[in-house]
DRENVEXVEX-513028 format. One line per field, with one value per residue: y, z, x of N, C-alpha, C, O, CB in turn; residue in three letters; residue number from 1. Coordinates in steps of 0.2 Angstrom, whole numbers. Each point is the difference from the previous one (the first is absolute). Glycine has a CB too. Example, Ala and Ser with C-alpha at 12.3 -4.5 7.8 and 13.67 -1.06 7.14 Angstrom:
2
ny <- -28|11 .
nz <- 39|-10 .
nx <- 66|7 .
cay <- 6|6 .
caz <- 0|1 .
cax <- -4|4 .
cy <- 6|5 .
cz <- 0|3 .
cx <- 4|-4 .
oy <- -1|6 .
oz <- 3|1 .
ox <- 5|3 .
cby <- -5|-9 .
cbz <- 3|-11 .
cbx <- -14|3 .
rest <- ALA|SER .
nr <- 1|2 .
END
This chain:
179
ny <- -155|6|-12|11|-6|12|10|-7|1|15|3|-8|7|15|7|0|8|12|8|-8|2|15|0|-8|9|13|-5|-4|13|11|-2|0|-6|-11|-5|-3|-9|-9|-3|-4|-11|-6|-3|-9|-9|-4|-5|-10|-6|-3|-15|-2|6|-13|17|-6|15|4|9|-7|-1|15|4|-10|7|14|-4|-5|13|10|-7|0|15|4|-8|8|15|2|-9|13|-6|-13|1|-17|4|-5|16|2|-1|-6|15|-3|-10|11|10|-9|-3|15|4|-11|5|17|-3|-8|-2|17|1|-1|-14|11|5|-12|7|14|-5|9|-14|8|-6|-15|4|5|-12|-10|6|-2|-17|-3|-4|-7|10|1|-16|0|12|-6|-14|7|11|-4|-15|0|-10|-8|5|-10|11|6|-14|0|14|-4|-17|5|-13|5|7|9|5|4|8|8|5|5|8|6|6|7|8|6|6|6|7|7|6|8|7|7|7 .
nz <- -46|10|9|8|-1|-9|11|12|-7|-3|15|4|-10|-2|13|9|-13|-3|7|-7|-14|2|4|-13|-10|6|-3|-15|-5|8|3|14|-14|0|14|-6|-11|10|9|-12|-5|14|1|-13|5|13|-7|-10|12|12|-6|-3|15|8|8|8|2|-2|-1|-12|-9|-1|-5|-13|-6|2|-8|-12|-2|0|-12|-9|2|-4|-14|-4|4|-2|-14|8|15|-2|0|2|7|-15|-6|6|-13|11|2|9|10|3|4|12|6|2|7|12|3|1|16|8|7|0|14|-15|5|10|-15|3|15|-8|-13|4|0|-12|0|0|-13|-8|3|-4|-14|-3|1|-16|2|7|13|1|3|12|7|0|7|13|5|-2|4|14|-14|11|-10|-2|-6|-10|-6|-3|-8|-11|-3|11|4|15|-9|-7|14|5|-12|0|15|-2|-11|7|11|-10|-8|13|4|-14|1|14|-5|-12|9|10|-13 .
nx <- -121|12|-7|-6|16|5|-5|9|13|-1|-2|14|10|-3|-6|13|7|-12|11|11|-6|1|15|4|-8|6|15|-3|-6|9|-17|-10|-3|11|-5|-14|6|8|-12|-9|11|2|-15|0|13|-6|-13|7|8|-12|0|16|7|6|-5|15|-5|-18|13|7|-14|-2|14|0|-12|7|13|-8|-9|13|7|-13|-2|15|-1|-13|4|16|9|6|-4|11|16|-3|13|-3|1|16|9|9|-3|-13|7|11|-11|-5|14|4|-15|3|16|-2|-1|12|-13|1|-6|-6|-7|-8|-6|-10|-3|-3|-9|-12|-7|6|15|-6|-9|12|9|-11|-2|16|0|3|-16|13|-1|-15|-2|10|-7|-14|4|7|-10|-15|-1|10|5|10|10|-12|-10|11|2|-16|-1|12|-3|14|8|-6|11|-10|-6|14|3|-14|2|14|-5|-12|9|10|-12|-5|14|2|-14|3|14|-6|-11|11|9 .
cay <- 4|-1|-2|4|-2|4|7|0|-1|7|5|-2|0|6|6|3|3|5|7|-1|-1|7|4|-3|2|8|1|-3|4|7|4|-3|-3|-6|-5|-2|-4|-6|-4|-3|-5|-5|-4|-4|-6|-4|-4|-5|-5|-1|-7|-4|2|-2|6|-1|7|4|7|0|-2|6|5|-3|2|7|2|-2|4|7|0|-1|7|5|-1|2|7|5|-4|4|1|-5|-3|-6|-1|-4|4|4|-3|-1|7|2|-4|2|7|-1|-2|5|5|-3|-1|5|4|-5|2|6|3|3|-6|1|5|-3|0|7|2|1|-5|2|-1|-7|-3|2|-4|-7|0|1|-6|-4|-4|-6|1|3|-5|-4|4|0|-6|-1|5|2|-6|-3|-7|-3|-1|-6|2|4|-5|-4|4|3|-5|1|-4|4|4|6|5|4|5|5|4|4|6|5|4|4|4|5|5|5|5|4|5|5|5|5|4 .
caz <- 5|7|5|6|3|-3|2|7|-1|-2|5|5|-2|-4|2|6|-2|-5|1|-1|-7|-3|2|-4|-7|0|-1|-6|-6|1|-2|3|-5|-2|5|0|-6|1|5|-3|-4|5|3|-5|-2|7|0|-4|2|7|1|-2|3|7|3|6|3|-3|-1|-5|-6|-2|-2|-6|-5|-1|-3|-7|-4|0|-5|-7|-2|-2|-6|-5|-1|2|-1|2|8|4|-2|3|1|-6|-6|0|-3|5|2|4|7|4|3|5|5|3|3|6|4|0|6|6|5|3|4|-5|-1|5|-3|-2|6|1|-6|0|-3|-7|-3|-1|-5|-7|-1|-2|-7|-5|0|-5|2|3|7|4|2|6|6|1|3|6|5|0|1|5|-2|2|-6|-3|-3|-6|-5|-3|-4|-6|-4|0|6|5|-1|-4|4|4|-4|-3|6|2|-5|0|6|-1|-4|4|4|-5|-3|5|2|-5|0|5|-1 .
cax <- -3|3|-5|1|6|5|-1|2|8|3|-1|4|7|2|-2|4|6|-2|4|7|0|0|6|6|-1|1|7|2|-3|1|-6|-5|-4|3|0|-7|-1|4|-3|-6|2|3|-6|-3|4|0|-7|0|5|0|-2|5|6|1|3|3|1|-5|3|4|-3|-4|5|3|-5|0|6|0|-5|3|6|-3|-3|5|3|-5|-2|5|6|6|1|2|7|2|8|2|0|6|6|5|1|-6|0|6|-2|-5|4|4|-4|-2|5|4|0|1|-5|3|-6|-5|-5|-5|-4|-6|-5|-3|-4|-8|-3|-1|6|0|-5|3|6|-2|-3|5|4|-2|-5|2|2|-6|-4|3|0|-7|-2|3|-1|-7|-4|3|1|6|4|-3|-6|1|3|-6|-4|3|3|7|3|1|7|-2|-4|5|5|-4|-3|6|2|-5|1|6|-2|-5|4|3|-4|-2|6|0|-6|1|6 .
cy <- -1|-1|5|-1|4|7|0|0|6|5|-1|1|7|7|3|4|5|7|-1|-1|7|4|-3|3|8|1|-2|4|8|4|-4|-3|-7|-6|-3|-5|-7|-4|-4|-6|-6|-4|-5|-6|-5|-4|-6|-6|-3|-8|-5|1|-4|5|-2|6|5|7|0|-2|6|6|-2|2|7|3|-2|4|7|0|-1|6|5|-2|1|7|5|-4|3|1|-6|-3|-5|-1|-4|4|5|-3|0|7|3|-3|3|7|-1|-3|5|5|-3|-1|6|3|-6|3|6|3|3|-5|1|5|-3|0|7|2|0|-6|1|-1|-8|-3|2|-4|-8|-1|1|-6|-4|-5|-6|1|3|-6|-4|4|0|-6|-1|5|2|-6|-5|-8|-3|0|-6|2|4|-4|-3|4|2|-6|1|-4|5|4|6|5|4|5|6|5|4|6|5|4|5|5|6|5|5|5|5|5|5|5|5|4|5 .
cz <- 7|5|6|4|-3|2|7|0|-2|6|6|-1|-3|4|6|-2|-6|1|-2|-8|-4|1|-5|-7|0|-1|-6|-6|1|-1|4|-5|-3|5|1|-5|1|5|-2|-4|4|3|-4|-1|7|0|-4|2|7|1|-2|3|7|3|7|4|-4|-2|-6|-7|-3|-3|-7|-6|-2|-4|-8|-4|-1|-5|-8|-2|-2|-6|-6|-1|1|-1|2|7|3|-4|4|0|-6|-6|0|-3|6|3|4|7|4|3|6|6|3|3|7|5|1|7|6|5|4|5|-4|-2|4|-3|-2|6|1|-6|1|-3|-8|-4|-1|-5|-7|-2|-2|-7|-6|-1|-6|3|4|7|4|2|6|6|2|4|7|5|1|2|5|-2|2|-7|-4|-4|-6|-6|-4|-4|-6|-4|-1|6|6|0|-4|4|5|-3|-3|5|2|-5|0|6|-1|-5|3|4|-5|-2|5|2|-6|0|5|-1|-6 .
cx <- 2|-6|1|6|6|0|2|8|3|0|5|8|3|-2|3|6|-1|3|7|1|0|6|6|-2|1|8|3|-2|2|-6|-6|-5|2|0|-7|-1|4|-3|-6|1|3|-5|-4|4|0|-7|0|5|-1|-2|5|7|1|4|2|0|-4|3|5|-3|-4|5|3|-5|0|6|0|-4|3|5|-3|-3|5|4|-4|-1|6|7|6|1|3|6|1|8|3|1|6|6|5|2|-5|0|6|-2|-5|4|5|-4|-2|6|5|1|1|-5|4|-6|-5|-6|-6|-5|-7|-5|-3|-3|-7|-3|-1|7|1|-4|3|6|-2|-3|5|4|-3|-5|2|3|-6|-5|2|-1|-8|-3|3|-2|-7|-5|3|1|7|4|-2|-7|1|3|-6|-4|3|3|8|3|1|6|-2|-4|4|4|-4|-2|6|1|-6|0|6|-2|-5|4|4|-5|-3|6|1|-5|1|6|-1 .
oy <- -5|2|4|5|2|3|5|3|2|4|4|2|3|4|6|4|2|3|5|3|1|3|4|2|2|5|3|1|3|6|-6|-6|-5|-6|-6|-6|-5|-6|-5|-6|-6|-6|-5|-6|-6|-5|-5|-6|-5|-3|-5|-4|0|1|-2|0|2|3|4|3|1|2|4|2|2|4|4|1|3|5|3|2|4|5|2|3|6|0|-3|2|1|-1|0|2|2|-2|3|-5|3|1|3|3|0|1|4|2|0|3|4|1|0|3|-4|6|-1|-3|1|2|-2|1|4|0|0|6|-4|-3|-4|-2|-2|-4|-4|-3|-2|-4|-2|-1|0|-2|-2|-5|-2|0|-1|-3|0|0|-3|-2|2|1|-5|-4|4|0|1|-3|-1|1|-2|-2|0|2|-2|-2|6|6|5|6|6|6|6|6|6|6|6|6|6|6|5|6|6|6|6|6|6|6|6|5|4 .
oz <- 2|-1|0|3|4|1|2|4|3|1|3|4|2|1|1|4|-3|-5|-3|-3|-4|-4|-2|-4|-6|-4|-3|-5|-5|0|-1|2|0|-2|1|1|-1|-1|2|0|-1|1|2|-1|-1|2|1|-2|1|4|3|-1|3|0|4|6|-5|-5|-4|-5|-6|-5|-4|-5|-6|-4|-4|-6|-5|-4|-4|-6|-5|-4|-5|-6|-2|5|2|3|6|-6|7|-5|-2|-5|-5|1|5|6|6|5|6|5|4|6|6|5|5|6|4|2|0|0|2|-1|2|-1|-1|2|1|-1|3|1|4|-5|-4|-6|-5|-4|-4|-5|-4|-3|-5|-5|-2|6|5|5|6|6|4|6|6|5|4|6|5|3|3|5|0|-5|-6|-5|-5|-6|-6|-5|-5|-5|-5|5|-1|2|1|-1|1|3|1|-1|2|2|-1|0|2|0|-2|0|2|-1|-1|1|2|-2|0|4|-1 .
ox <- 1|-6|5|3|4|5|4|3|5|4|2|4|5|4|1|3|4|2|3|5|4|3|3|5|2|2|4|4|0|0|-1|-2|-3|-1|0|-3|-3|0|-2|-3|-1|0|-1|-2|0|1|-2|-2|4|3|1|5|-5|6|-4|-1|2|-2|-1|2|1|-2|2|3|0|0|2|1|-1|0|2|0|-1|1|2|0|-1|4|5|6|1|1|1|3|5|3|1|1|-1|1|2|-1|-1|2|1|0|0|3|0|-1|4|5|-4|-2|5|-6|-6|-5|-5|-6|-5|-6|-5|-3|-3|3|0|0|3|2|0|1|3|1|-1|4|-6|0|-3|-1|-1|-2|-4|-2|-1|-3|-3|-2|-2|-4|-4|-1|5|-3|-1|-1|-4|-2|0|-2|-3|3|2|-3|0|0|3|1|-1|1|2|-1|-1|1|2|-1|-1|2|0|-1|0|2|0|-1|1|1|-2|1|4 .
cby <- 5|6|-16|-5|-13|-10|-3|-8|-14|-7|-3|-10|-15|-11|-10|-13|-12|-9|-2|-8|-12|-3|-2|-12|-12|-3|-4|-12|-12|-7|10|15|17|13|12|16|15|12|13|17|14|13|16|16|13|14|16|14|10|15|9|3|11|-13|9|-10|-5|-9|-2|-6|-13|-5|0|-11|-12|-3|-5|-13|-10|-3|-7|-14|-7|-3|-11|-14|-10|7|-3|3|6|-2|11|-8|-2|-8|-4|11|1|-11|-1|0|-10|-7|1|-4|-11|-5|1|-7|-11|0|14|-8|-11|6|2|6|-6|-3|2|-7|-9|-4|0|15|2|10|13|3|5|14|10|3|7|13|-1|3|6|1|5|11|0|-2|7|8|-2|-3|2|9|6|13|-2|-7|4|-4|0|8|0|-5|5|9|-1|14|-13|-15|-15|-14|-14|-16|-15|-14|-14|-16|-14|-14|-15|-15|-14|-15|-15|-15|-15|-15|-16|-15|-15|-13|-13 .
cbz <- -9|-3|-4|-2|-1|-11|-9|-1|-5|-13|-6|-1|-4|-12|-5|3|6|4|12|14|5|6|14|11|5|11|15|10|3|-3|-10|7|-2|-6|5|4|-6|-2|6|0|-8|1|5|-5|-7|4|2|-7|-9|-2|-5|-9|-10|-4|-11|-11|9|11|16|14|11|14|16|12|9|15|15|10|10|16|13|9|13|16|10|8|7|3|-11|-14|-7|10|-11|3|15|10|5|9|-17|-12|-16|-16|-12|-13|-16|-13|-12|-14|-16|-12|-8|-14|-4|-2|-1|-9|7|-3|-3|7|-5|-8|2|7|-11|6|15|9|10|16|12|7|12|16|10|8|14|-12|-15|-16|-10|-13|-16|-13|-10|-15|-16|-12|-8|-11|-14|3|-10|15|12|14|16|14|13|15|16|11|-1|-10|-8|5|0|-10|-2|4|-3|-8|1|3|-6|-5|5|2|-7|0|7|-2|-7|4|4|-5|-4|4|5 .
cbx <- -11|15|-4|-16|-9|-6|-14|-14|-7|-8|-14|-13|-6|-5|-12|-7|2|-13|-11|-3|-10|-15|-7|-3|-10|-13|-3|-4|-9|11|6|3|-1|8|9|-1|1|10|7|-3|3|10|0|-4|7|7|-3|-1|4|-7|-13|-11|5|-5|-4|8|10|-8|-1|7|-2|-7|0|3|-7|-7|4|2|-9|-3|6|-2|-9|1|4|-5|-10|-11|-11|-7|-11|-12|3|-14|-6|-8|-14|-6|-2|3|5|-5|-4|6|0|-9|-1|6|-4|-9|-4|-9|-3|14|-10|14|14|14|14|13|15|12|12|12|12|-2|-7|-9|2|1|-10|-5|3|-3|-9|-4|8|11|-4|4|12|3|1|10|11|1|3|12|13|7|0|-3|-14|-1|11|7|-2|4|11|2|-2|0|-13|2|6|-6|4|0|-9|-1|6|-3|-7|4|4|-6|-4|6|1|-8|1|6|-4|-7|4|4|-5|-6|3 .
rest <- UNK|UNK|UNK|UNK|UNK|UNK|UNK|UNK|UNK|UNK|UNK|UNK|UNK|UNK|UNK|UNK|UNK|UNK|UNK|UNK|UNK|UNK|UNK|UNK|UNK|UNK|UNK|UNK|UNK|UNK|UNK|UNK|UNK|UNK|UNK|UNK|UNK|UNK|UNK|UNK|UNK|UNK|UNK|UNK|UNK|UNK|UNK|UNK|UNK|UNK|UNK|UNK|UNK|UNK|UNK|UNK|UNK|UNK|UNK|UNK|UNK|UNK|UNK|UNK|UNK|UNK|UNK|UNK|UNK|UNK|UNK|UNK|UNK|UNK|UNK|UNK|UNK|UNK|UNK|UNK|UNK|UNK|UNK|UNK|UNK|UNK|UNK|UNK|UNK|UNK|UNK|UNK|UNK|UNK|UNK|UNK|UNK|UNK|UNK|UNK|UNK|UNK|UNK|UNK|UNK|UNK|UNK|UNK|UNK|UNK|UNK|UNK|UNK|UNK|UNK|UNK|UNK|UNK|UNK|UNK|UNK|UNK|UNK|UNK|UNK|UNK|UNK|UNK|UNK|UNK|UNK|UNK|UNK|UNK|UNK|UNK|UNK|UNK|UNK|UNK|UNK|UNK|UNK|UNK|UNK|UNK|UNK|UNK|UNK|UNK|UNK|UNK|UNK|UNK|UNK|UNK|UNK|UNK|UNK|UNK|UNK|UNK|UNK|UNK|UNK|UNK|UNK|UNK|UNK|UNK|UNK|UNK|UNK|UNK|UNK|UNK|UNK|UNK|UNK .
nr <- 1|2|3|4|5|6|7|8|9|10|11|12|13|14|15|16|17|18|19|20|21|22|23|24|25|26|27|28|29|30|31|32|33|34|35|36|37|38|39|40|41|42|43|44|45|46|47|48|49|50|51|52|53|54|55|56|57|58|59|60|61|62|63|64|65|66|67|68|69|70|71|72|73|74|75|76|77|78|79|80|81|82|83|84|85|86|87|88|89|90|91|92|93|94|95|96|97|98|99|100|101|102|103|104|105|106|107|108|109|110|111|112|113|114|115|116|117|118|119|120|121|122|123|124|125|126|127|128|129|130|131|132|133|134|135|136|137|138|139|140|141|142|143|144|145|146|147|148|149|150|151|152|153|154|155|156|157|158|159|160|161|162|163|164|165|166|167|168|169|170|171|172|173|174|175|176|177|178|179 .
END
């Protein structure tokens, strides 16, 4: 049975990040109702683990739980919606690499600055989950590379390269949408 101290600890560590948790779950699942389910499950897991966890960065800890629950939920409920980089064959990885590297920086890259919020939202939603997640954590949650690495359990170099590729893919998608 949880004690009052466990409740206070949960209120102090997880609850302040509830809105960010929901935004991350919403971007990862693509659906309001699914995001609510994910956040509810994440909150329950966080509550059960709060007393036995040594939480150094409450924000990163909370978002890590939400991320893990979201991917577990997606794998169970929408297995075709999620693709991990490790699941791609060499040709598919090469295709992502060449798509990300295909365009050199040009004045058209500024198009992302002029794109409507709806165009950016659609372009972001169209990104593969492994890229979308990094952009959301960096640009919307304003996590540092180190915090993103902690949340995603990836090396910082991988975080940096995925963020770079994601930005290039976003620019390409926005450029394509405008032409």
